[in-house]
Structure formats: C-alpha cells, structure tokens
C-alpha positions as CSV (number, residue, x, y, z in Angstrom):
1,X,-34.3,25.1,-88.9
2,X,-32.8,28.6,-88.8
3,X,-33.4,31.0,-86.0
4,X,-33.6,34.7,-86.8
5,X,-33.2,37.5,-84.2
6,X,-36.0,40.2,-84.4
7,X,-34.9,43.4,-86.1
8,X,-36.2,45.6,-83.2
9,X,-36.2,45.0,-79.5
10,X,-39.7,45.0,-78.0
11,X,-40.4,47.7,-75.3
12,X,-40.9,44.9,-72.8
13,X,-37.3,43.6,-73.4
14,X,-35.8,47.1,-72.7
15,X,-35.5,47.5,-69.0
16,X,-34.0,50.1,-66.8
17,X,-31.1,49.0,-64.6
18,X,-32.1,48.1,-61.0
19,X,-30.3,49.5,-58.0
20,X,-30.3,46.3,-56.0
21,X,-29.2,47.9,-52.7
22,X,-32.1,50.3,-52.9
23,X,-34.5,47.5,-53.9
24,X,-33.4,45.5,-50.9
25,X,-33.6,48.5,-48.6
26,X,-37.2,49.3,-49.6
27,X,-38.3,45.7,-49.3
28,X,-36.8,45.3,-45.8
29,X,-38.3,48.6,-44.7
30,X,-41.7,47.4,-45.9
31,X,-41.2,44.0,-44.1
32,X,-40.5,45.9,-40.8
33,X,-43.8,47.8,-41.3
34,X,-45.9,44.7,-41.7
35,X,-44.2,42.4,-39.2
36,X,-46.4,43.6,-36.4
37,X,-49.4,42.2,-38.3
38,X,-47.7,38.9,-39.0
39,X,-45.7,37.9,-36.0
40,X,-45.6,35.6,-34.1
41,X,-48.5,33.6,-35.7
42,X,-47.1,33.7,-39.2
43,X,-43.4,33.8,-38.5
44,X,-42.6,30.9,-40.9
45,X,-44.8,32.2,-43.7
46,X,-43.3,33.6,-46.9
47,X,-43.7,37.2,-47.8
48,X,-43.3,38.4,-51.4
49,X,-42.8,42.1,-51.5
50,X,-43.0,44.6,-54.4
51,X,-40.7,47.4,-53.1
52,X,-41.8,50.2,-55.4
53,X,-45.5,50.1,-54.5
54,X,-45.1,48.4,-51.1
55,X,-47.6,45.7,-52.1
56,X,-47.0,42.3,-50.7
57,X,-48.4,38.7,-50.6
58,X,-48.2,36.3,-47.6
59,X,-48.4,32.5,-48.1
60,X,-47.3,29.3,-46.4
61,X,-45.0,28.2,-49.2
62,X,-42.6,29.9,-51.6
63,X,-44.5,28.5,-54.5
64,X,-47.9,29.9,-53.3
65,X,-46.3,33.3,-52.6
66,X,-44.7,33.6,-56.0
67,X,-47.8,32.4,-57.8
68,X,-50.0,34.9,-56.1
69,X,-47.5,37.7,-56.5
70,X,-47.2,37.1,-60.2
71,X,-51.0,37.2,-60.5
72,X,-51.3,40.5,-58.5
73,X,-48.1,42.2,-59.8
74,X,-47.4,40.9,-63.3
75,X,-44.0,41.9,-64.7
76,X,-42.7,43.2,-61.4
77,X,-39.7,42.1,-59.5
78,X,-40.2,40.5,-56.1
79,X,-38.3,40.3,-52.8
80,X,-38.9,37.0,-51.1
81,X,-38.3,36.6,-47.4
82,X,-39.8,34.8,-44.4
83,X,-42.1,37.0,-42.2
84,X,-39.6,36.7,-39.3
85,X,-36.8,38.0,-41.6
86,X,-35.2,34.7,-42.2
87,X,-34.2,33.1,-45.5
88,X,-36.9,31.3,-47.6
89,X,-34.7,28.3,-48.1
90,X,-31.5,26.9,-46.8
91,X,-28.8,25.4,-49.0
92,X,-26.9,22.5,-47.6
93,X,-23.6,21.1,-48.8
94,X,-21.5,18.1,-47.8
C-alpha cells in the first residue's frame, strides 16, 4: 500500500500561529470573572475556557468538560483548569 500526500493543503490544515502567553492571559482573566459564580461549591469542578469568545463549560470531570466543550466550540482551542485555579491533574513520579 502506498500513501500519497495531497497536492494542496486544506484550509482547515492551515492555521495561524497562537500566542500562547496571550491565550493563557485571556483564559485566566475569564476564569477570575466567573469564579464568583462557581466558588466555593464547585471549586473542584473543571472549567474549559475558549479565550477568544469567553465561552466556557463547567463539569465534574476533565472528560465531561472536554466532551461538552468540543460539542459547543468545534475546532476551537481550550484552556482547561479547575474552578479554584488549580491544575486539572497531578503527575506523580517515583
């Protein structure tokens, strides 16, 4: 079986570069705006934020948050964080 590359890149494949510092700044600003609605009852919930529009999804698990985010904001990048500002997962090593 031989694999051939397409002659032209699709418009979907051509993406503009992302300024990750700006992306994070916008997402954290949005989180601060919505924390008053979420804390303290939902401090451990996961928030998936779309920084450009300010849209967000709140769910109990990372899986639920990402799934709902992809449904509501198809093709958009997401910023994942706990409602209290903590990490969504902890990595352990020996």
